[in-house]
C-alpha positions in Angstrom: -0.5 0.1 -5.9 1.2 -1.5 -2.9 -1.5 -4.2 -2.8 -0.9 -5.0 -6.5 2.8 -5.3 -6.0 2.3 -7.4 -2.9 -0.1 -9.7 -4.8 2.4 -10.2 -7.7 5.3 -10.9 -5.3 3.1 -13.5 -3.6 2.3 -15.2 -6.9 5.9 -15.3 -8.0 7.0 -16.7 -4.6 4.5 -19.6 -5.0 5.7 -20.3 -8.5 9.3 -20.4 -7.5 8.7 -22.6 -4.5 6.6 -25.0 -6.5 9.4 -25.2 -9.2 12.0 -25.8 -6.6 10.2 -28.6 -4.7 9.0 -30.3 -7.9 12.5 -30.4 -9.2 13.9 -31.9 -6.0 17.6 -32.4 -5.3 20.1 -32.4 -8.2 23.6 -33.7 -7.6 26.8 -32.0 -8.8 28.1 -32.7 -12.2 31.6 -34.2 -12.0 34.5 -32.3 -13.6 36.2 -34.8 -16.0 39.2 -34.1 -18.1 38.3 -35.4 -21.5 40.9 -35.5 -24.2 38.8 -33.4 -26.6 38.4 -30.5 -24.3 40.3 -27.2 -24.7 41.5 -25.4 -27.7 44.0 -28.1 -28.7 42.0 -31.1 -27.5 41.3 -34.0 -29.8 39.3 -37.2 -29.7 41.1 -40.3 -28.3 40.6 -43.0 -31.0 41.0 -45.9 -28.6 38.4 -44.3 -26.2 36.0 -43.8 -29.0 36.3 -47.5 -30.0 35.7 -48.5 -26.4 32.7 -46.2 -26.3 31.3 -47.7 -29.5 31.5 -51.1 -27.9 29.6 -49.9 -24.8 27.0 -48.3 -27.0 26.6 -51.4 -29.2 26.4 -53.9 -26.4 24.5 -51.9 -23.8 22.8 -48.7 -25.1 21.7 -49.7 -28.6 19.2 -52.1 -27.1 17.0 -49.1 -26.3 18.5 -46.0 -27.9 19.2 -45.1 -31.5 21.9 -43.0 -33.2 20.0 -42.0 -36.3 22.1 -39.0 -37.4 25.3 -41.0 -37.7 26.2 -43.2 -40.7 28.1 -46.5 -40.3 30.7 -45.1 -42.7 31.5 -42.3 -40.2 33.1 -44.9 -37.9 36.1 -44.9 -40.3 36.5 -41.1 -40.6 39.7 -39.5 -39.5 39.3 -38.0 -36.0 36.7 -40.6 -35.0 36.9 -44.3 -34.0 38.8 -44.8 -37.3 37.8 -48.3 -37.9 39.4 -49.9 -41.0 37.0 -50.2 -44.0 36.6 -54.0 -43.6 35.6 -53.5 -39.9 33.1 -50.8 -40.8 31.5 -53.1 -43.3 31.5 -56.0 -40.9 30.0 -53.8 -38.1 27.2 -52.5 -40.3 26.4 -56.1 -41.5 25.4 -57.0 -37.9 22.2 -54.9 -38.2 19.1 -55.2 -40.4 17.4 -52.1 -41.7 14.2 -51.7 -43.7 14.8 -50.8 -47.4 11.7 -49.1 -48.9 12.9 -50.0 -52.4 12.9 -53.7 -51.5 9.9 -53.3 -49.2 11.8 -55.7 -46.9 14.7 -55.8 -44.5 18.3 -56.2 -45.5 21.7 -56.2 -43.9 23.1 -52.6 -43.4 26.0 -51.3 -45.4 28.4 -48.5 -44.5 26.3 -45.8 -46.3 23.3 -46.6 -44.1 22.6 -44.8 -40.9 22.3 -46.2 -37.4 18.7 -46.9 -36.4 16.3 -44.8 -34.3 15.4 -45.6 -30.7 14.1 -49.2 -30.2 12.0 -48.4 -27.2 9.1 -46.0 -27.1 10.0 -42.7 -25.4 13.7 -43.6 -25.3 15.6 -40.6 -26.6 17.8 -40.8 -29.6 21.4 -40.2 -28.5 22.8 -38.6 -31.7 22.8 -35.1 -30.2 22.5 -35.9 -26.5 26.1 -34.7 -25.7 25.3 -31.3 -27.2 21.8 -31.0 -25.7 23.2 -29.8 -22.3 26.0 -27.6 -21.0 28.9 -29.9 -20.1 27.1 -32.7 -21.9 29.8 -35.4 -21.7 30.3 -34.7 -18.0 26.6 -34.8 -17.4 26.2 -38.1 -19.2 29.1 -39.6 -17.2 27.8 -38.3 -13.9 24.3 -39.5 -14.6 25.5 -43.0 -15.3 27.4 -43.0 -12.0 24.7 -41.6 -9.9 22.2 -44.5 -9.5 21.6 -45.6 -5.9 19.8 -48.9 -6.6 16.5 -47.6 -5.1 13.2 -48.2 -7.0 9.6 -47.0 -6.6 6.4 -47.4 -8.6 4.6 -44.3 -9.6 1.5 -44.1 -11.9 2.1 -47.6 -13.1 5.7 -47.0 -14.0 8.9 -48.0 -12.2 11.3 -45.2 -11.3 14.9 -45.6 -10.3 16.9 -43.6 -7.8 19.5 -41.2 -9.3 20.9 -38.4 -7.3 21.8 -36.3 -10.3 18.4 -36.3 -12.0 15.9 -33.6 -11.0 13.6 -35.0 -8.3 16.0 -37.8 -7.6 14.2 -40.4 -9.7 14.6 -41.4 -13.4 12.6 -43.7 -15.7 15.7 -45.3 -17.2 17.0 -48.3 -15.2 20.7 -48.4 -14.4 22.4 -49.4 -17.6 26.0 -49.8 -16.5 27.2 -51.7 -13.4 30.9 -52.3 -14.2 32.3 -55.2 -16.3 29.3 -54.9 -18.6 31.6 -55.4 -21.6 34.9 -57.0 -22.1 37.1 -54.4 -23.8 39.1 -55.8 -26.7 42.1 -53.6 -25.9 42.4 -55.1 -22.4 41.2 -52.0 -20.5 39.5 -52.7 -17.3 35.7 -52.2 -17.9 34.9 -50.5 -14.6 31.7 -48.3 -14.2 33.9 -45.2 -14.2 35.7 -46.2 -17.4 32.7 -47.3 -19.3 30.7 -44.2 -18.4 33.6 -41.9 -19.6 34.1 -44.0 -22.8 30.5 -44.0 -23.9 30.1 -40.3 -23.1 33.2 -39.5 -25.2 31.7 -41.6 -28.1 28.3 -39.7 -27.8 30.2 -36.4 -27.9 31.9 -37.6 -31.2 28.5 -38.7 -32.5 27.1 -35.2 -31.8 30.1 -33.4 -33.2 32.2 -35.7 -35.4 34.1 -32.9 -37.1 35.4 -31.4 -33.8 39.0 -32.1 -34.6 38.7 -30.7 -38.1 37.0 -27.6 -36.8 39.6 -26.9 -34.2 42.4 -27.4 -36.8 40.7 -25.1 -39.2 40.2 -22.5 -36.5 43.9 -22.7 -35.4 45.0 -22.2 -39.0 42.7 -19.2 -39.4 44.1 -17.6 -36.2 47.7 -18.1 -37.5 46.8 -16.6 -40.8 45.1 -13.6 -39.1 48.2 -13.1 -37.0 50.5 -13.2 -40.0 48.2 -10.8 -41.9 48.2 -8.4 -38.9 52.1 -8.4 -38.9 52.2 -7.8 -42.6 49.7 -5.0 -42.4 51.6 -3.4 -39.6 54.9 -3.3 -41.5 53.2 -2.3 -44.7 51.5 0.6 -43.0 54.7 1.6 -41.3 56.6 1.6 -44.6 54.0 3.5 -46.5 53.6 6.3 -43.9 57.3 6.5 -42.8 58.2 9.3 -45.3 55.3 11.4 -44.1 55.4 10.7 -40.4 58.1 13.1 -39.5 57.6 15.5 -42.4 56.9 19.1 -41.3 53.7 20.6 -42.6 
């Protein structure tokens, strides 16, 4: 029996060691105070608009956002673009229309496209795919070290956060990659936070509505509890001190 137990401990130790060494070093995720965090947190419209600009000018060349419609850019609680801007933004892109069997300019009711590059993940739900997703995205974008290596015919890029220390995606943001229309300085730190916030909105566009609904529900439950308390007290008051 002891030999069997020793054998299994040996196998488990090999498995654990291999997993640890294959994963390699993983950096620490930064703690970032996003406006939408917390019970009363909401999306910052200006930040979402900046994040949309970063996504459009930098990320959309490889990654898609197929679960988000262009019309959602005008929804309350989101980037809140005016209708004419939503229409103009959508018109920049061509989509394939099966009814026409040809491409046409996108309209607000159409959805963002899928990933443009093979194996590039669609970013629609990326912010919800991990614990502390927005912080993870922000830290990942800031963790490149400009090192490169070739492995199995592919180029890998140094990133202290990614397991193993290497990632297949080249560094997308360097600072001043875009020129913000609101005059905000487009530093690497600012861009990474803005696009992470936008991707969080893309993954959960009804966050503000959900929080508002939950807050109202809690208030109603509190009011109901108070009413039940006084109702119960009034109903049983005549009998509480009555002798049997």
